[in-house]
C-alpha positions as semicolon CSV with decimal commas, in nm:
position;residue;x (nm);y (nm);z (nm)
1;Q;0,987;1,665;-0,647
2;V;0,780;1,413;-0,458
3;Q;0,887;1,044;-0,493
4;L;0,734;0,735;-0,352
5;V;0,949;0,425;-0,386
6;E;0,810;0,082;-0,313
7;S;1,017;-0,223;-0,218
8;G;0,965;-0,570;-0,075
9;G;0,777;-0,743;-0,350
10;G;0,863;-1,088;-0,472
11;L;0,758;-1,443;-0,550
12;V;0,614;-1,643;-0,255
13;Q;0,401;-1,944;-0,195
14;A;0,040;-1,942;-0,074
15;G;0,032;-1,888;0,301
16;D;0,356;-1,698;0,315
17;S;0,407;-1,342;0,424
18;L;0,565;-1,030;0,271
19;R;0,619;-0,679;0,394
20;L;0,608;-0,396;0,143
21;S;0,769;-0,062;0,215
22;C;0,705;0,276;0,063
23;A;0,974;0,542;0,124
24;A;0,864;0,899;0,048
25;S;1,093;1,190;-0,036
26;G;1,046;1,541;-0,150
27;R;0,800;1,631;0,122
28;T;0,678;1,492;0,453
29;F;0,360;1,290;0,468
30;H;0,325;1,301;0,845
31;Y;-0,018;1,467;0,823
32;S;-0,124;1,313;0,502
33;A;-0,310;0,992;0,429
34;M;-0,116;0,714;0,256
35;G;-0,253;0,410;0,082
36;W;-0,179;0,087;-0,103
37;F;-0,350;-0,017;-0,425
38;R;-0,293;-0,313;-0,650
39;Q;-0,354;-0,405;-1,011
40;A;-0,364;-0,751;-1,156
41;P;-0,330;-0,823;-1,527
42;G;-0,639;-0,729;-1,712
43;K;-0,803;-0,573;-1,409
44;E;-0,853;-0,223;-1,284
45;R;-0,647;-0,078;-1,003
46;E;-0,816;-0,158;-0,675
47;F;-0,790;-0,024;-0,324
48;V;-0,610;-0,234;-0,063
49;A;-0,551;-0,025;0,249
50;A;-0,512;0,330;0,369
51;I;-0,390;0,500;0,680
52;G;-0,489;0,846;0,789
53;G;-0,265;1,140;0,855
54;S;-0,271;1,276;1,210
55;S;-0,535;1,028;1,335
56;G;-0,360;0,721;1,201
57;N;-0,695;0,545;1,140
58;T;-0,689;0,258;0,898
59;V;-0,924;0,130;0,627
60;Y;-0,902;-0,200;0,444
61;A;-1,062;-0,372;0,152
62;D;-1,279;-0,659;0,254
63;S;-1,063;-0,899;0,058
64;V;-0,753;-0,833;0,277
65;K;-0,912;-0,754;0,608
66;G;-0,756;-0,960;0,885
67;R;-0,460;-1,061;0,668
68;F;-0,297;-0,727;0,574
69;T;-0,185;-0,452;0,806
70;I;-0,088;-0,094;0,701
71;S;0,135;0,105;0,927
72;R;0,357;0,410;0,907
73;D;0,682;0,536;1,061
74;N;0,670;0,919;1,036
75;A;1,029;0,944;1,154
76;K;1,136;0,751;0,840
77;N;0,857;0,902;0,620
78;T;0,778;0,542;0,527
79;V;0,456;0,335;0,504
80;Y;0,441;-0,037;0,528
81;L;0,204;-0,312;0,421
82;Q;0,238;-0,635;0,612
83;M;0,076;-0,915;0,410
84;N;0,014;-1,246;0,583
85;S;-0,161;-1,558;0,464
86;L;-0,107;-1,459;0,106
87;K;-0,329;-1,617;-0,161
88;P;-0,275;-1,657;-0,536
89;E;-0,543;-1,397;-0,593
90;D;-0,325;-1,143;-0,414
91;T;-0,091;-1,157;-0,715
92;A;-0,064;-0,804;-0,859
93;V;0,152;-0,499;-0,891
94;Y;0,120;-0,311;-0,562
95;Y;0,133;0,072;-0,568
96;C;0,196;0,312;-0,288
97;A;-0,005;0,637;-0,295
98;G;-0,018;0,960;-0,098
99;R;-0,259;1,244;-0,079
100;D;-0,245;1,605;0,035
101;F;-0,506;1,561;0,303
102;P;-0,528;1,353;0,626
103;A;-0,843;1,151;0,556
104;A;-0,788;0,792;0,465
105;L;-0,999;0,749;0,158
106;T;-1,034;0,453;-0,079
107;G;-1,074;0,602;-0,422
108;P;-0,759;0,613;-0,636
109;D;-0,867;0,949;-0,773
110;R;-0,830;1,097;-0,426
111;F;-0,459;1,037;-0,420
112;N;-0,211;1,286;-0,571
113;Y;0,115;1,093;-0,560
114;W;0,202;0,744;-0,681
115;G;0,496;0,510;-0,679
116;Q;0,609;0,293;-0,965
117;G;0,485;-0,025;-0,815
118;T;0,631;-0,352;-0,691
119;Q;0,535;-0,698;-0,815
120;V;0,389;-0,954;-0,579
121;T;0,340;-1,302;-0,712
122;V;0,180;-1,575;-0,501
123;S;0,206;-1,929;-0,626
124;S;-0,040;-2,199;-0,531
């Protein structure tokens, strides 16, 4: 059974940093794309960042480009999201996602596996 477990969320002030982790179990994702999405109250789930499988290429939403960095440690089967210069509008539940293919895509419907989410709250 595939499991994605996020950690690292919390309450921070604007301008602070957080690093989210997503530990995968049940299968390896070395050659699969992984992504991060977020959902704020009353809003649809939106793409944040993705990292490709074998290529390791990265894609970011315009709203986080230059502030967030996605990375992966295949030895640990873990994906990270380093979030710097956080803003109140970054407040959301952040979800880790994995797909069965290596291409780093942005649509949530392209991802097969999802974690339960971790809350990130940024106060002004």
